[in-house]
N, C-alpha and C positions, 0 to 999 in steps of 0.2 A: 579201498586204500584213501579215495580221497575225504572219507567221511573222518578218518582218523588223523589225517593232516590238519584238518579243519581242527579237531578238538583239541590237538598238541598246539596249536597257534592262539587259542584261546586261553589255554592254562597258562602259556607263557606271558600272554598279555595281561591276565589276572594277577600272577605273580608280581609282574613289575610295577603295577597301581597298589598292589598292598605295600610293596617294599618304601614305595613314594610315599605314602599315606604315613608310615611308621616312623620314617624319620622328620616328618611335620609334625608327630605327635598325635596321630590318628585322624580319623574320618572327623572332616568339620571343625579341626582344631586350626590354629594359627601358628606361625612358627614363632616358637618361644623367642620373646623380646628380654633384653638385659636390660638393667636398671642403672644410670652412671651413679656415680659416689658425690658427695658433698664435698667439701673443704676437707684434707687429709689432716688427721689430728697431729697435735705436736705434744709427746707425752712430755711431763715436767722432768727438766733438766737434761732437755735433749733439742736439737737443731736439724731441720731439715735440710739436706747437702744437694737433693735432686729432686725438683717437683716436676712430675708431668703435666702439659700444654693442657692436655684434655683426661677429664676424672672419668673416664670409659671401663667399660669391662676390661680388665686384664692390664690397667695400667699400675706401674708400681712408683712408690715413694720413696726414697731411701732417707736415712736419718744417721745421724752421727754424733759424737759427744763433743760439748763444747771445749775451749783450749784447756788444756792442765786437767784434764777430765780422761777416765777408762771405761770403757766398756765392764758391766759386770754381770749382765743375765740379758735374754731378750732377743729380738730381731731387729737388723742394721734397715728392715725393708717391711713394707706392708703394701698388698694388692687389693686392688677393688674387686671384688666378687660380688655380683647382684646388689651394687647399690649398697654394699658396706664395705669398709674397708679392713681387712683380715690381716691377722700377723701378731705375734705377742711383742708386747711394749719394750724398748729396749730401755734399759736400766742403766745409768752413770753414775760414777763416784769420783772423787777428786783424789787425783793422784797424790803420793807421799811427798814431803819436801817441799821446799820453797820455789815457787814460778821462778824462773830464769829471767832475767833480765837484757835487754840489749844494749850493745855497748854505745859508746858516741856515734852519733848519726854520721855517717861519712858525707865526705864534700865532692862531689863529682868535679870534674876541671872546670874552670870557668863559671863557677856559681858560688853563692853562700845561701846557709841557711836563714830562709827569712823568720820564719816562727815555728815552735814546737807545742805540742800538748803537755811537756813535762820537759822540767829542765835537768832531772837525773834521775836513775833508775826508771828505767824507760820499761815499759810494761808492753804485755799484749794489748794490741788496739791503740797506744800512742804512735802520733805521726807526726811528720815534721813537713814544711813546707819549705820548697825553696825557690830563688830567683837567678838571674842572669847576673853576672860581675859587671861593673861599670864598663862600657864599649863593647858587650856582648850584646847578642839578639837571639831570642830562645825561637828553637824551631818549633813549628806548632803542634806537630804531630808527638812531640815528647811530653813525658809526664813530669810534674814539679810536686809530687808527695811520695814518700815513702813511709812505710806503715810496719811498724815493730810486730812481728809475728814468730811466737816461738824462738823467741831470743835473737831472732835475725831480722835485719832490716830487709824487707820487699818492694819490689817497683822497680819499673825503669829509671836509669839516671834520666836526668835533665840534661838535655844537650843545647849547647851554647856554643854560637861563632861569633867571630869578630864580627861587629857592626853597629849601628845605632838604634836608638829610642823610636817611637812614634813620632813623625815630622810635627813641630808647630806650625799652625797657622792659625791667622787672625779669624776670628768667630764668621765671617762673612764669608769665608774661602771654603770651598769643597776640594778635599784632597783625595787624590787617588793616586797609590802607592801599587809597586809593582810586588804581588804577592809572593810570587813564586821563590822570590829569592830572600825573604823572611826580612826583610832591612838588611839584609847580611852587608858586607864590603861591595861596592859595585851596583846594588841595588839602586833605581829610579825615581823617584816621586815627581808624580806631574801634578798639578794644582791648578783649579781652574774658579772662577768666581761663581756665586749663586747668581740666580737671574735678577737682573735689575741691579748688578753691580758693574762696576769696572775696575781691573788692577791699576793702581796709583804707583806700587814698590813692591819691592822684592823679586823674587824669581820662579817662574812658570815649571823649571825641571831642576831639581835638585839630585845630587849623587850621595850616597853612603860613602864616607873616606874612611881611610884604615885608621885613623886616630878617633872613631866612633862618634863623629859629627857629620851632619850634614853641611853640602857645600850650599855656598849663597846665601839666601838670608829669606824668612818666610815671607808667603804673598800676602798683600794687604789689598782690600779691594775697598771702593765707595759706593754709594749711593748715585743713581744717575743713569745706569744704563737701559737705553730704549729696547736692548735686544731681548727678544725670547731665549729660552735658556740654551735652545741647542746651535743658536748662532753663536753665544758666548763661547761654548764647546769649539768651536770651529772657528773660532777667533783664534783660541788657543793652540788645536792643533796645528793652524797655519804658522804660529812661529816655532813650532815644534817639528815643522816640515811633515807632517802627518796628512795623510788623506780626511775627508770631512767623514761625518758619521753616515753618509750615504755609499762611502767605500771610492768616490769620485776625488780627481784631482781637484785642488783648489783653483779657481778661475780669479785672477784679480778684480776688483770692482773699482771703475771710474770714481 
C-alpha cells in the first residue's frame, strides 16, 4: 500500500513539472518575450488623437479624421503586436459643402480683443487674443485665447476684475507685490531698494485704488547705502511695522 502511495505522489509531481514547462514554452526554453513597437505611423490625411505613453505589447493608438473630413474605411485604432502596429489604415475624405465660419469673436465682460489671425470669415484654427480693459486686472489662471473650432469659438473667457496695472518703480527699486490679489482693488504693493541704494522719495507701500491707479508715488532710490541687502529689507519692513527677516520684533538701534 505504501508503495502505491509513493508511485501516486511521483506521478502527480511529474505531471505538475510537465505543465509548468509547457507554460514556459517547453524544456530548456525561456518565457516568450514581446518586442516593443516604434513610433506609431500616421496614415496620410489622418491625425493621432490619442497616443500611448509606452509602445509596449498591447498598446493602442487612436486615430481620427481632420477638421471637415469624414471616415470612409479602415480602423480608428492600431495595436502594438510583437513589435508591429496592426490594424487597417484609416481613410478619410473631405465633407461636402463649404466649411462653416465662426461668427464675430465674443467679447467677455471687462475685456477687449487685442489681435486676431483674421479680420473676417474666421475658419477652423483662427484665434483671437484678449486683454483686460483699462482699469481692470487679469486673474492669472484665466485664458486670454479663443480658437475657432467647427464654427464655434472655444476656450474659457478671460476674467478681469477692477484693478491696477503692474506698479511702476524706478529701475533701482525692487518691487514685491501682493500676488494673491492679482493687483485687484485693495491689493498692497511693498517696495524696497536694491543693495547699496537708499530711498530718497516715493512710497514704500502703495495700494490699488478703485479708479485703477496706485496710491502714492513710485519709490526712487539713490546709490550710497552701506547696508547689505537684508538690512535694507529690514529698514523697509520696520517702516511697515513688520517683523525682520528672522521673524523677530525690531529693536531700536541707538
